[in-house]
Backbone of each chain as nested JSON, in Angstrom:
{
  "chains": [
    {"id": "A", "residues": [
      {"number": 1, "name": "MET", "atoms": {"N": [11.152, -16.106, 0.385], "CA": [9.695, -15.922, 0.459], "C": [9.353, -14.438, 0.533]}},
      {"number": 2, "name": "LYS", "atoms": {"N": [8.32, -14.073, -0.223], "CA": [7.923, -12.666, -0.243], "C": [6.739, -12.446, 0.691]}},
      {"number": 3, "name": "ALA", "atoms": {"N": [6.785, -11.321, 1.396], "CA": [5.66, -10.947, 2.252], "C": [5.202, -9.562, 1.852]}},
      {"number": 4, "name": "ARG", "atoms": {"N": [3.918, -9.358, 1.897], "CA": [3.375, -8.032, 1.601], "C": [2.565, -7.579, 2.815]}},
      {"number": 5, "name": "VAL", "atoms": {"N": [2.896, -6.415, 3.309], "CA": [2.218, -5.869, 4.486], "C": [1.439, -4.628, 4.077]}},
      {"number": 6, "name": "HIS", "atoms": {"N": [0.178, -4.579, 4.45], "CA": [-0.624, -3.366, 4.266], "C": [-0.77, -2.678, 5.608]}},
      {"number": 7, "name": "VAL", "atoms": {"N": [-0.493, -1.399, 5.652], "CA": [-0.686, -0.62, 6.871], "C": [-1.66, 0.51, 6.548]}},
      {"number": 8, "name": "MET", "atoms": {"N": [-2.804, 0.492, 7.199], "CA": [-3.827, 1.527, 6.964], "C": [-4.151, 2.211, 8.287]}},
      {"number": 9, "name": "LEU", "atoms": {"N": [-4.525, 3.481, 8.204], "CA": [-5.044, 4.146, 9.394], "C": [-6.345, 3.467, 9.797]}},
      {"number": 10, "name": "LYS", "atoms": {"N": [-6.555, 3.296, 11.106], "CA": [-7.794, 2.682, 11.562], "C": [-8.979, 3.564, 11.173]}},
      {"number": 11, "name": "SER", "atoms": {"N": [-10.136, 2.928, 10.978], "CA": [-11.307, 3.739, 10.637], "C": [-11.619, 4.62, 11.845]}},
      {"number": 12, "name": "GLY", "atoms": {"N": [-11.956, 5.859, 11.578], "CA": [-12.189, 6.81, 12.67], "C": [-11.007, 7.741, 12.852]}},
      {"number": 13, "name": "VAL", "atoms": {"N": [-9.833, 7.311, 12.389], "CA": [-8.655, 8.18, 12.463], "C": [-8.643, 9.044, 11.199]}},
      {"number": 14, "name": "LEU", "atoms": {"N": [-8.51, 10.342, 11.384], "CA": [-8.53, 11.275, 10.259], "C": [-7.38, 10.961, 9.301]}},
      {"number": 15, "name": "ASP", "atoms": {"N": [-7.7, 10.933, 8.0], "CA": [-6.705, 10.584, 6.993], "C": [-6.55, 11.765, 6.017]}},
      {"number": 16, "name": "PRO", "atoms": {"N": [-5.702, 12.735, 6.344], "CA": [-5.591, 13.93, 5.506], "C": [-5.08, 13.635, 4.097]}},
      {"number": 17, "name": "GLN", "atoms": {"N": [-4.207, 12.632, 3.967], "CA": [-3.713, 12.265, 2.631], "C": [-4.86, 11.753, 1.766]}},
      {"number": 18, "name": "GLY", "atoms": {"N": [-5.677, 10.884, 2.342], "CA": [-6.826, 10.347, 1.623], "C": [-7.799, 11.456, 1.241]}},
      {"number": 19, "name": "GLU", "atoms": {"N": [-8.031, 12.382, 2.175], "CA": [-8.931, 13.509, 1.897], "C": [-8.389, 14.376, 0.769]}},
      {"number": 20, "name": "ALA", "atoms": {"N": [-7.076, 14.593, 0.769], "CA": [-6.447, 15.401, -0.29], "C": [-6.638, 14.726, -1.643]}},
      {"number": 21, "name": "VAL", "atoms": {"N": [-6.483, 13.409, -1.676], "CA": [-6.679, 12.671, -2.931], "C": [-8.135, 12.787, -3.376]}},
      {"number": 22, "name": "ARG", "atoms": {"N": [-9.064, 12.685, -2.43], "CA": [-10.489, 12.767, -2.768], "C": [-10.808, 14.124, -3.402]}},
      {"number": 23, "name": "HIS", "atoms": {"N": [-10.287, 15.196, -2.779], "CA": [-10.527, 16.531, -3.325], "C": [-9.895, 16.675, -4.706]}},
      {"number": 24, "name": "ALA", "atoms": {"N": [-8.681, 16.161, -4.862], "CA": [-7.99, 16.278, -6.151], "C": [-8.749, 15.525, -7.241]}},
      {"number": 25, "name": "LEU", "atoms": {"N": [-9.283, 14.342, -6.894], "CA": [-10.074, 13.584, -7.88], "C": [-11.323, 14.374, -8.274]}},
      {"number": 26, "name": "GLY", "atoms": {"N": [-11.951, 15.025, -7.289], "CA": [-13.113, 15.866, -7.583], "C": [-12.746, 17.005, -8.516]}},
      {"number": 27, "name": "SER", "atoms": {"N": [-11.613, 17.654, -8.247], "CA": [-11.162, 18.768, -9.094], "C": [-10.886, 18.315, -10.515]}},
      {"number": 28, "name": "LEU", "atoms": {"N": [-10.453, 17.07, -10.676], "CA": [-10.156, 16.55, -12.012], "C": [-11.415, 16.07, -12.74]}},
      {"number": 29, "name": "GLY", "atoms": {"N": [-12.558, 16.169, -12.081], "CA": [-13.82, 15.831, -12.739], "C": [-14.299, 14.407, -12.504]}},
      {"number": 30, "name": "PHE", "atoms": {"N": [-13.639, 13.668, -11.633], "CA": [-14.112, 12.311, -11.325], "C": [-15.277, 12.417, -10.347]}},
      {"number": 31, "name": "GLU", "atoms": {"N": [-16.41, 11.86, -10.747], "CA": [-17.595, 11.941, -9.883], "C": [-17.853, 10.604, -9.205]}},
      {"number": 32, "name": "GLY", "atoms": {"N": [-18.636, 10.637, -8.155], "CA": [-19.029, 9.406, -7.483], "C": [-17.946, 8.815, -6.597]}},
      {"number": 33, "name": "VAL", "atoms": {"N": [-16.976, 9.637, -6.209], "CA": [-15.953, 9.155, -5.278], "C": [-16.452, 9.43, -3.865]}},
      {"number": 34, "name": "GLN", "atoms": {"N": [-16.804, 8.366, -3.159], "CA": [-17.446, 8.548, -1.849], "C": [-16.445, 8.597, -0.699]}},
      {"number": 35, "name": "GLY", "atoms": {"N": [-15.276, 8.065, -0.929], "CA": [-14.282, 8.105, 0.138], "C": [-12.952, 7.568, -0.348]}},
      {"number": 36, "name": "VAL", "atoms": {"N": [-11.887, 8.106, 0.212], "CA": [-10.546, 7.629, -0.142], "C": [-9.737, 7.479, 1.145]}},
      {"number": 37, "name": "ARG", "atoms": {"N": [-9.068, 6.331, 1.283], "CA": [-8.146, 6.133, 2.409], "C": [-6.803, 5.76, 1.802]}},
      {"number": 38, "name": "GLN", "atoms": {"N": [-5.761, 6.381, 2.302], "CA": [-4.427, 6.046, 1.778], "C": [-3.595, 5.382, 2.863]}},
      {"number": 39, "name": "GLY", "atoms": {"N": [-2.876, 4.349, 2.47], "CA": [-2.017, 3.656, 3.415], "C": [-0.699, 3.283, 2.761]}},
      {"number": 40, "name": "LYS", "atoms": {"N": [0.035, 2.442, 3.461], "CA": [1.343, 2.01, 2.972], "C": [1.298, 0.537, 2.62]}},
      {"number": 41, "name": "VAL", "atoms": {"N": [2.083, 0.165, 1.631], "CA": [2.286, -1.254, 1.363], "C": [3.799, -1.497, 1.38]}},
      {"number": 42, "name": "ILE", "atoms": {"N": [4.198, -2.529, 2.102], "CA": [5.621, -2.818, 2.255], "C": [5.853, -4.251, 1.791]}},
      {"number": 43, "name": "GLU", "atoms": {"N": [6.7, -4.407, 0.783], "CA": [7.023, -5.742, 0.263], "C": [8.383, -6.148, 0.807]}},
      {"number": 44, "name": "ILE", "atoms": {"N": [8.405, -7.281, 1.482], "CA": [9.634, -7.74, 2.139], "C": [10.048, -9.072, 1.537]}},
      {"number": 45, "name": "ASP", "atoms": {"N": [11.312, -9.134, 1.152], "CA": [11.877, -10.363, 0.592], "C": [12.65, -11.053, 1.719]}},
      {"number": 46, "name": "LEU", "atoms": {"N": [12.164, -12.234, 2.118], "CA": [12.741, -12.916, 3.282], "C": [13.516, -14.16, 2.86]}},
      {"number": 47, "name": "ALA", "atoms": {"N": [14.588, -14.465, 3.601], "CA": [15.322, -15.708, 3.367], "C": [14.519, -16.902, 3.885]}},
      {"number": 48, "name": "GLU", "atoms": {"N": [13.708, -16.682, 4.914], "CA": [12.878, -17.736, 5.523], "C": [11.985, -18.409, 4.469]}},
      {"number": 49, "name": "THR", "atoms": {"N": [11.902, -19.741, 4.498], "CA": [11.055, -20.436, 3.523], "C": [9.822, -21.069, 4.165]}},
      {"number": 50, "name": "ASP", "atoms": {"N": [9.809, -21.141, 5.492], "CA": [8.661, -21.726, 6.187], "C": [7.569, -20.663, 6.37]}},
      {"number": 51, "name": "THR", "atoms": {"N": [6.372, -20.956, 5.851], "CA": [5.304, -19.944, 5.852], "C": [4.925, -19.502, 7.268]}},
      {"number": 52, "name": "ALA", "atoms": {"N": [4.763, -20.458, 8.177], "CA": [4.332, -20.12, 9.538], "C": [5.371, -19.254, 10.238]}},
      {"number": 53, "name": "LYS", "atoms": {"N": [6.664, -19.639, 10.081], "CA": [7.73, -18.842, 10.721], "C": [7.792, -17.448, 10.101]}},
      {"number": 54, "name": "ALA", "atoms": {"N": [7.68, -17.389, 8.767], "CA": [7.746, -16.095, 8.093], "C": [6.616, -15.197, 8.576]}},
      {"number": 55, "name": "GLU", "atoms": {"N": [5.419, -15.768, 8.719], "CA": [4.285, -14.959, 9.163], "C": [4.52, -14.427, 10.573]}},
      {"number": 56, "name": "ALA", "atoms": {"N": [5.08, -15.272, 11.441], "CA": [5.357, -14.837, 12.814], "C": [6.378, -13.7, 12.817]}},
      {"number": 57, "name": "VAL", "atoms": {"N": [7.426, -13.847, 11.984], "CA": [8.482, -12.824, 11.938], "C": [7.914, -11.499, 11.408]}},
      {"number": 58, "name": "VAL", "atoms": {"N": [7.122, -11.586, 10.34], "CA": [6.595, -10.356, 9.736], "C": [5.606, -9.668, 10.684]}},
      {"number": 59, "name": "THR", "atoms": {"N": [4.82, -10.465, 11.407], "CA": [3.903, -9.881, 12.39], "C": [4.691, -9.141, 13.471]}},
      {"number": 60, "name": "GLU", "atoms": {"N": [5.805, -9.733, 13.889], "CA": [6.648, -9.063, 14.887], "C": [7.232, -7.764, 14.318]}},
      {"number": 61, "name": "MET", "atoms": {"N": [7.633, -7.8, 13.028], "CA": [8.138, -6.576, 12.374], "C": [7.078, -5.472, 12.394]}},
      {"number": 62, "name": "CYS", "atoms": {"N": [5.825, -5.87, 12.138], "CA": [4.726, -4.892, 12.128], "C": [4.547, -4.28, 13.507]}},
      {"number": 63, "name": "GLU", "atoms": {"N": [4.554, -5.141, 14.524], "CA": [4.328, -4.654, 15.882], "C": [5.455, -3.733, 16.347]}},
      {"number": 64, "name": "LYS", "atoms": {"N": [6.692, -4.076, 15.942], "CA": [7.845, -3.32, 16.448], "C": [8.197, -2.104, 15.612]}},
      {"number": 65, "name": "LEU", "atoms": {"N": [7.934, -2.152, 14.299], "CA": [8.437, -1.083, 13.436], "C": [7.432, -0.575, 12.411]}},
      {"number": 66, "name": "LEU", "atoms": {"N": [6.8, -1.495, 11.692], "CA": [6.114, -1.065, 10.471], "C": [4.806, -0.323, 10.714]}},
      {"number": 67, "name": "ALA", "atoms": {"N": [4.113, -0.68, 11.788], "CA": [2.824, -0.032, 12.053], "C": [2.834, 0.615, 13.435]}},
      {"number": 68, "name": "ASN", "atoms": {"N": [2.156, 1.729, 13.533], "CA": [1.881, 2.336, 14.831], "C": [0.507, 1.825, 15.24]}},
      {"number": 69, "name": "THR", "atoms": {"N": [0.502, 0.792, 16.085], "CA": [-0.75, 0.067, 16.325], "C": [-1.783, 0.876, 17.124]}},
      {"number": 70, "name": "VAL", "atoms": {"N": [-1.379, 2.042, 17.615], "CA": [-2.368, 2.903, 18.278], "C": [-3.359, 3.442, 17.244]}},
      {"number": 71, "name": "ILE", "atoms": {"N": [-2.837, 3.836, 16.091], "CA": [-3.708, 4.463, 15.087], "C": [-3.773, 3.686, 13.765]}},
      {"number": 72, "name": "GLU", "atoms": {"N": [-2.917, 2.672, 13.619], "CA": [-2.877, 1.959, 12.34], "C": [-3.184, 0.473, 12.528]}},
      {"number": 73, "name": "SER", "atoms": {"N": [-3.816, -0.115, 11.523], "CA": [-4.0, -1.562, 11.505], "C": [-3.151, -2.129, 10.368]}},
      {"number": 74, "name": "TYR", "atoms": {"N": [-2.776, -3.388, 10.492], "CA": [-1.947, -3.981, 9.441], "C": [-2.479, -5.353, 9.071]}},
      {"number": 75, "name": "SER", "atoms": {"N": [-2.144, -5.787, 7.862], "CA": [-2.442, -7.15, 7.453], "C": [-1.228, -7.693, 6.71]}},
      {"number": 76, "name": "VAL", "atoms": {"N": [-0.995, -8.976, 6.858], "CA": [0.179, -9.63, 6.28], "C": [-0.285, -10.675, 5.261]}},
      {"number": 77, "name": "GLU", "atoms": {"N": [0.295, -10.62, 4.062], "CA": [0.046, -11.641, 3.035], "C": [1.378, -12.28, 2.689]}},
      {"number": 78, "name": "LEU", "atoms": {"N": [1.402, -13.594, 2.583], "CA": [2.636, -14.276, 2.19], "C": [2.438, -14.975, 0.857]}},
      {"number": 79, "name": "GLY", "atoms": {"N": [3.521, -15.091, 0.117], "CA": [3.371, -15.835, -1.142], "C": [4.462, -15.51, -2.119]}}
    ]},
    {"id": "B", "residues": [
      {"number": 1, "name": "MET", "atoms": {"N": [-18.979, 0.409, -4.86], "CA": [-17.925, -0.563, -5.157], "C": [-16.58, -0.043, -4.638]}},
      {"number": 2, "name": "LYS", "atoms": {"N": [-15.825, -0.958, -4.066], "CA": [-14.521, -0.552, -3.526], "C": [-13.411, -0.916, -4.492]}},
      {"number": 3, "name": "ALA", "atoms": {"N": [-12.453, -0.032, -4.632], "CA": [-11.276, -0.311, -5.455], "C": [-10.032, -0.118, -4.598]}},
      {"number": 4, "name": "ARG", "atoms": {"N": [-9.065, -0.968, -4.829], "CA": [-7.798, -0.837, -4.12], "C": [-6.69, -0.706, -5.16]}},
      {"number": 5, "name": "VAL", "atoms": {"N": [-5.92, 0.357, -5.039], "CA": [-4.838, 0.618, -5.982], "C": [-3.502, 0.491, -5.246]}},
      {"number": 6, "name": "HIS", "atoms": {"N": [-2.595, -0.275, -5.838], "CA": [-1.229, -0.346, -5.317], "C": [-0.323, 0.46, -6.23]}},
      {"number": 7, "name": "VAL", "atoms": {"N": [0.462, 1.328, -5.659], "CA": [1.435, 2.104, -6.435], "C": [2.823, 1.807, -5.867]}},
      {"number": 8, "name": "MET", "atoms": {"N": [3.674, 1.214, -6.709], "CA": [5.039, 0.872, -6.272], "C": [6.039, 1.539, -7.207]}},
      {"number": 9, "name": "LEU", "atoms": {"N": [7.197, 1.855, -6.677], "CA": [8.272, 2.323, -7.545], "C": [8.655, 1.178, -8.469]}},
      {"number": 10, "name": "LYS", "atoms": {"N": [8.943, 1.495, -9.741], "CA": [9.361, 0.452, -10.674], "C": [10.674, -0.152, -10.206]}},
      {"number": 11, "name": "SER", "atoms": {"N": [10.885, -1.428, -10.539], "CA": [12.156, -2.049, -10.156], "C": [13.267, -1.335, -10.914]}},
      {"number": 12, "name": "GLY", "atoms": {"N": [14.344, -1.061, -10.235], "CA": [15.434, -0.302, -10.831], "C": [15.437, 1.136, -10.34]}},
      {"number": 13, "name": "VAL", "atoms": {"N": [14.274, 1.61, -9.858], "CA": [14.21, 2.962, -9.29], "C": [14.582, 2.857, -7.804]}},
      {"number": 14, "name": "LEU", "atoms": {"N": [15.524, 3.682, -7.387], "CA": [15.991, 3.657, -5.999], "C": [14.837, 3.947, -5.047]}},
      {"number": 15, "name": "ASP", "atoms": {"N": [14.733, 3.15, -3.985], "CA": [13.637, 3.29, -3.032], "C": [14.216, 3.585, -1.641]}},
      {"number": 16, "name": "PRO", "atoms": {"N": [14.483, 4.846, -1.341], "CA": [15.128, 5.182, -0.062], "C": [14.287, 4.811, 1.158]}},
      {"number": 17, "name": "GLN", "atoms": {"N": [12.959, 4.909, 1.026], "CA": [12.097, 4.523, 2.152], "C": [12.242, 3.037, 2.45]}},
      {"number": 18, "name": "GLY", "atoms": {"N": [12.224, 2.231, 1.391], "CA": [12.39, 0.787, 1.563], "C": [13.742, 0.446, 2.164]}},
      {"number": 19, "name": "GLU", "atoms": {"N": [14.779, 1.139, 1.683], "CA": [16.132, 0.907, 2.219], "C": [16.196, 1.261, 3.704]}},
      {"number": 20, "name": "ALA", "atoms": {"N": [15.54, 2.379, 4.064], "CA": [15.525, 2.799, 5.472], "C": [14.849, 1.74, 6.336]}},
      {"number": 21, "name": "VAL", "atoms": {"N": [13.752, 1.173, 5.827], "CA": [13.052, 0.12, 6.573], "C": [13.957, -1.11, 6.712]}},
      {"number": 22, "name": "ARG", "atoms": {"N": [14.658, -1.455, 5.629], "CA": [15.547, -2.625, 5.669], "C": [16.636, -2.45, 6.733]}},
      {"number": 23, "name": "HIS", "atoms": {"N": [17.243, -1.251, 6.755], "CA": [18.274, -0.984, 7.761], "C": [17.7, -1.033, 9.169]}},
      {"number": 24, "name": "ALA", "atoms": {"N": [16.517, -0.451, 9.329], "CA": [15.899, -0.423, 10.66], "C": [15.58, -1.836, 11.134]}},
      {"number": 25, "name": "LEU", "atoms": {"N": [15.106, -2.697, 10.222], "CA": [14.825, -4.088, 10.598], "C": [16.104, -4.799, 11.013]}},
      {"number": 26, "name": "GLY", "atoms": {"N": [17.202, -4.521, 10.282], "CA": [18.495, -5.094, 10.653], "C": [18.919, -4.641, 12.044]}},
      {"number": 27, "name": "SER", "atoms": {"N": [18.751, -3.345, 12.318], "CA": [19.125, -2.798, 13.624], "C": [18.315, -3.426, 14.752]}},
      {"number": 28, "name": "LEU", "atoms": {"N": [17.07, -3.815, 14.441], "CA": [16.204, -4.418, 15.461], "C": [16.484, -5.912, 15.626]}},
      {"number": 29, "name": "GLY", "atoms": {"N": [17.418, -6.448, 14.843], "CA": [17.81, -7.844, 15.015], "C": [17.102, -8.817, 14.095]}},
      {"number": 30, "name": "PHE", "atoms": {"N": [16.297, -8.319, 13.148], "CA": [15.649, -9.223, 12.189], "C": [16.666, -9.623, 11.131]}},
      {"number": 31, "name": "GLU", "atoms": {"N": [16.891, -10.924, 11.001], "CA": [17.864, -11.399, 10.027], "C": [17.162, -11.989, 8.803]}},
      {"number": 32, "name": "GLY", "atoms": {"N": [17.905, -12.102, 7.721], "CA": [17.359, -12.742, 6.524], "C": [16.435, -11.846, 5.718]}},
      {"number": 33, "name": "VAL", "atoms": {"N": [16.52, -10.526, 5.942], "CA": [15.719, -9.601, 5.134], "C": [16.545, -9.221, 3.911]}},
      {"number": 34, "name": "GLN", "atoms": {"N": [16.115, -9.714, 2.746], "CA": [16.931, -9.548, 1.54], "C": [16.587, -8.287, 0.77]}},
      {"number": 35, "name": "GLY", "atoms": {"N": [15.425, -7.777, 0.986], "CA": [15.051, -6.555, 0.285], "C": [13.719, -6.043, 0.771]}},
      {"number": 36, "name": "VAL", "atoms": {"N": [13.551, -4.739, 0.738], "CA": [12.282, -4.126, 1.135], "C": [11.93, -3.046, 0.116]}},
      {"number": 37, "name": "ARG", "atoms": {"N": [10.704, -3.064, -0.353], "CA": [10.209, -1.993, -1.227], "C": [8.959, -1.427, -0.572]}},
      {"number": 38, "name": "GLN", "atoms": {"N": [8.877, -0.112, -0.519], "CA": [7.688, 0.488, 0.08], "C": [6.89, 1.25, -0.971]}},
      {"number": 39, "name": "GLY", "atoms": {"N": [5.603, 1.09, -0.926], "CA": [4.74, 1.794, -1.865], "C": [3.501, 2.311, -1.163]}},
      {"number": 40, "name": "LYS", "atoms": {"N": [2.537, 2.733, -1.975], "CA": [1.298, 3.297, -1.447], "C": [0.145, 2.377, -1.783]}},
      {"number": 41, "name": "VAL", "atoms": {"N": [-0.832, 2.357, -0.904], "CA": [-2.082, 1.676, -1.234], "C": [-3.205, 2.694, -1.036]}},
      {"number": 42, "name": "ILE", "atoms": {"N": [-4.079, 2.777, -2.017], "CA": [-5.156, 3.763, -1.978], "C": [-6.48, 3.021, -2.13]}},
      {"number": 43, "name": "GLU", "atoms": {"N": [-7.337, 3.148, -1.136], "CA": [-8.649, 2.491, -1.193], "C": [-9.687, 3.541, -1.547]}},
      {"number": 44, "name": "ILE", "atoms": {"N": [-10.413, 3.265, -2.629], "CA": [-11.379, 4.239, -3.132], "C": [-12.767, 3.622, -3.084]}},
      {"number": 45, "name": "ASP", "atoms": {"N": [-13.698, 4.382, -2.513], "CA": [-15.088, 3.95, -2.424], "C": [-15.849, 4.662, -3.541]}},
      {"number": 46, "name": "LEU", "atoms": {"N": [-16.33, 3.881, -4.493], "CA": [-16.961, 4.458, -5.682], "C": [-18.474, 4.234, -5.68]}},
      {"number": 47, "name": "ALA", "atoms": {"N": [-19.209, 5.206, -6.25], "CA": [-20.651, 5.041, -6.408], "C": [-20.941, 4.053, -7.543]}},
      {"number": 48, "name": "GLU", "atoms": {"N": [-20.06, 3.981, -8.525], "CA": [-20.197, 3.082, -9.685], "C": [-20.36, 1.627, -9.238]}},
      {"number": 49, "name": "THR", "atoms": {"N": [-21.293, 0.921, -9.866], "CA": [-21.498, -0.476, -9.482], "C": [-21.068, -1.457, -10.581]}},
      {"number": 50, "name": "ASP", "atoms": {"N": [-20.824, -0.943, -11.785], "CA": [-20.399, -1.808, -12.891], "C": [-18.878, -2.015, -12.841]}},
      {"number": 51, "name": "THR", "atoms": {"N": [-18.45, -3.278, -12.764], "CA": [-17.034, -3.572, -12.559], "C": [-16.16, -3.031, -13.691]}},
      {"number": 52, "name": "ALA", "atoms": {"N": [-16.589, -3.245, -14.941], "CA": [-15.772, -2.813, -16.082], "C": [-15.624, -1.292, -16.105]}},
      {"number": 53, "name": "LYS", "atoms": {"N": [-16.743, -0.59, -15.857], "CA": [-16.684, 0.875, -15.837], "C": [-15.808, 1.375, -14.691]}},
      {"number": 54, "name": "ALA", "atoms": {"N": [-15.979, 0.746, -13.518], "CA": [-15.195, 1.163, -12.352], "C": [-13.709, 0.966, -12.633]}},
      {"number": 55, "name": "GLU", "atoms": {"N": [-13.357, -0.154, -13.256], "CA": [-11.938, -0.417, -13.548], "C": [-11.39, 0.646, -14.509]}},
      {"number": 56, "name": "ALA", "atoms": {"N": [-12.202, 1.008, -15.515], "CA": [-11.753, 2.023, -16.474], "C": [-11.538, 3.367, -15.776]}},
      {"number": 57, "name": "VAL", "atoms": {"N": [-12.473, 3.722, -14.882], "CA": [-12.372, 5.009, -14.178], "C": [-11.144, 5.017, -13.264]}},
      {"number": 58, "name": "VAL", "atoms": {"N": [-10.948, 3.93, -12.535], "CA": [-9.829, 3.898, -11.59], "C": [-8.488, 3.914, -12.333]}},
      {"number": 59, "name": "THR", "atoms": {"N": [-8.437, 3.221, -13.473], "CA": [-7.21, 3.242, -14.287], "C": [-6.911, 4.673, -14.752]}},
      {"number": 60, "name": "GLU", "atoms": {"N": [-7.965, 5.397, -15.137], "CA": [-7.781, 6.794, -15.544], "C": [-7.287, 7.641, -14.359]}},
      {"number": 61, "name": "MET", "atoms": {"N": [-7.839, 7.376, -13.169], "CA": [-7.382, 8.09, -11.955], "C": [-5.886, 7.859, -11.729]}},
      {"number": 62, "name": "CYS", "atoms": {"N": [-5.453, 6.609, -11.932], "CA": [-4.042, 6.269, -11.736], "C": [-3.178, 7.042, -12.723]}},
      {"number": 63, "name": "GLU", "atoms": {"N": [-3.6, 7.039, -13.983], "CA": [-2.809, 7.698, -15.033], "C": [-2.719, 9.206, -14.792]}},
      {"number": 64, "name": "LYS", "atoms": {"N": [-3.838, 9.789, -14.316], "CA": [-3.884, 11.247, -14.187], "C": [-3.366, 11.769, -12.862]}},
      {"number": 65, "name": "LEU", "atoms": {"N": [-3.525, 10.985, -11.793], "CA": [-3.215, 11.541, -10.468], "C": [-2.429, 10.607, -9.554]}},
      {"number": 66, "name": "LEU", "atoms": {"N": [-2.878, 9.349, -9.462], "CA": [-2.392, 8.535, -8.341], "C": [-0.961, 8.039, -8.511]}},
      {"number": 67, "name": "ALA", "atoms": {"N": [-0.561, 7.787, -9.753], "CA": [0.79, 7.256, -9.985], "C": [1.568, 8.175, -10.915]}},
      {"number": 68, "name": "ASN", "atoms": {"N": [2.832, 8.275, -10.665], "CA": [3.744, 8.937, -11.605], "C": [4.303, 7.82, -12.477]}},
      {"number": 69, "name": "THR", "atoms": {"N": [3.709, 7.653, -13.655], "CA": [3.998, 6.452, -14.455], "C": [5.417, 6.421, -15.027]}},
      {"number": 70, "name": "VAL", "atoms": {"N": [6.148, 7.522, -14.873], "CA": [7.555, 7.502, -15.3], "C": [8.363, 6.584, -14.37]}},
      {"number": 71, "name": "ILE", "atoms": {"N": [8.082, 6.681, -13.087], "CA": [8.879, 5.909, -12.114], "C": [8.057, 4.908, -11.303]}},
      {"number": 72, "name": "GLU", "atoms": {"N": [6.742, 4.973, -11.421], "CA": [5.909, 4.097, -10.596], "C": [5.015, 3.206, -11.458]}},
      {"number": 73, "name": "SER", "atoms": {"N": [4.759, 2.005, -10.969], "CA": [3.787, 1.13, -11.616], "C": [2.588, 0.997, -10.679]}},
      {"number": 74, "name": "TYR", "atoms": {"N": [1.431, 0.697, -11.236], "CA": [0.246, 0.564, -10.388], "C": [-0.541, -0.682, -10.771]}},
      {"number": 75, "name": "SER", "atoms": {"N": [-1.319, -1.159, -9.823], "CA": [-2.25, -2.24, -10.128], "C": [-3.57, -1.925, -9.445]}},
      {"number": 76, "name": "VAL", "atoms": {"N": [-4.653, -2.333, -10.08], "CA": [-6.005, -2.031, -9.596], "C": [-6.708, -3.336, -9.246]}},
      {"number": 77, "name": "GLU", "atoms": {"N": [-7.284, -3.39, -8.057], "CA": [-8.114, -4.535, -7.646], "C": [-9.499, -4.012, -7.329]}},
      {"number": 78, "name": "LEU", "atoms": {"N": [-10.517, -4.691, -7.794], "CA": [-11.89, -4.279, -7.479], "C": [-12.577, -5.347, -6.653]}},
      {"number": 79, "name": "GLY", "atoms": {"N": [-13.501, -4.912, -5.816], "CA": [-14.238, -5.94, -5.061], "C": [-14.973, -5.343, -3.891]}}
    ]}
  ]
}
């Protein structure tokens, strides 16, 4: 079973990578870019086939390793 | 209109970040992790309200800046 985890900085936390992308898009002539946030996406291939168990395991992975929950939020998609 | 871009290393391209995550998950006692790939997710807030135009603009952003199309693939979601 495949899981996809999105890890984004929480809103309110300064995102210098996103700001750099926004400025670069402006320099390249792209107009109307009101905001950019950059995060991580992690695709995990699991041996587990039970959706509920897989979701519990991946959530634990996020809490322990993948996200810094002080400044980052995460979401888990399975499929 | 919001756009979300996923940028992943193409399959076959070595992903040291993903490998590091896989090893770290193993060290933490998570079993059954068969593979991990790590990529970027970029959320862009656009002034454009037309879906077709926004998709064309974001695709151009990917080609010019957001993805290195030699080694990375990207996908665009609008909504």
